[in-house]
Phi, psi and omega in degrees: 000131183246119175284133183299135180249354185299134178267102187285146177271323184266140181301322180297320180287325174299318177298318179296314179301315180293322177299317179295318188285339186290341185227125184297319180294321179295319178301317179297318181296319178295317178297319178297320180297317178296315181298320179295317180295318180295323181292338176094356182292339178263005178081018185246012186301312183296318181296318179294318180295320180299329180264003179068032182262114176237335183227173177296322176298321177299320181295319178295323175298319177300317179298317177302312181295323183298323185295341177237024178282137178232129179293151176244168180296336179274356180297142178292158186300326183260008183295322179300315181294327178289329186275326189284090178243345182233127187301320190291350175306323183298332180297324181296331183286356176255019178248153177302328181298335183288351183279007187305322183253012181301325182299338179287344174266306186189126181276115183205131184295345179285343183266097181258354177203161183303320184296338179297339181287341194252001173211157179208162176277151175236147185263344184245160178207160177294151178302143182263127178289132177056055185299337181251013182243106183292348179280347180279127176261126183249167179295141182280343185201170173285085195214173178251127179293129185252338180155166175221150185219147176287142171266118183238118181052040175084005182234148171250125179256116179259112184287155175103344179290323165206190186299329183264350186083170179234137182264137178241109182293127179296324180299320178292321180297315183274338184051052178215145176246002185269351184239134180272107176238042180288335180219162181139209182225139175244139176227159182223134173225155182229153179255135174278168183302329183263004180284159174292114190265065170221155185244136185239164183289127177279343183218163173269149179163198183243135177290124177246347175203140177209134179195162169261137178250105181281119182217213184288155167244088199282099173208121178254163179249130181225163177274126179260179179301135182100356174083017178251172183268152175208159175290141182212115178273008186056028179243105191250134182293130173228122187291347187252321187197164172280133187238150172260119185265057185291345180284343178272137184237141170274171176299138184095357175084012181268134179280158171232170189238142175243130173265166185306314185192155176301342182279343184279156179294150176140318183283349186302326186292347181236001183266152169302135188202165173253159177225124173233121178252125183247125174274118183251162179284322189257338188237009182073219183269133178240121178262130177244127183235103169286124186254125176284159177217121171048243186291338179249079192244343179276143180239118185255116178286148191226031175223166182224161183294142174094359180269107184257357175270188176297125191282137180256167186293340184276355180269171181239148181286134175221133181288146173096332186230331183292127177257136184248142163256155177307137177075010169296140182289132180260317188200163172226154180265143175224000000 
């Protein structure tokens, strides 16, 4: 058993190294995991070799490098998916230092950080139904409507997960005890990879609560055909229904669950997400939740306290004072 000796540059990697080293059994498990991956029995031999990982110290060095990795124009199409194994890597892309390789894509003074490459403002929008009628509820995003369910005694029951259905507590989803959501309606819509990834107000009203809920960044690694690794959310498409795959077992005899598709409702309760609660004149309190998914998991709020005019994307949300018009931008995904 080898205790890691690597001198980490990043605080996050130092924490990981110390976490591994504090427990002898944990150290052994990490070393065994690296050895198994290098040996190829888990289908990861090529990926480990490509990153120069042979030991636990090599893996910690890889983590250090990953946190400041920036893609180049010569990067392979799947290199990003191979690299994104640690959530905090995304924070680096919002710093000026991340712009080091921007010139390899396009030299432009508007690009002051790597993240500037991945979103832009648009000047046009689809016509808004009932622009002067606050009773009209509009779509929150460029998305596909997936379904709506009654909230009964604080729970949403989505049928099809098994014979009895599965209950999703609204309190857990919102992580708040200050708002009464024991009854009402829940709806779900999803954005495709090519959709405009910003969320807008479905109703007019006043912001009474806004927060980010830090939770899982749900992406697992599995062996695909050919013996290589791929991202796997354990969410498998089934054209007829959402299924519980209780017959499949993990090591230790524990079952896991597969939902119909990443687009279906259900994963929201455990994913990193934003929460904006709007007090409306006609519908009471409306909660809007932009839900992160895997590589696109951070939710950035975009309004501020004290803005009583039509809110623009450059402002930030603040409870108690921000006034919303329908289709004011609430958040964007990064």
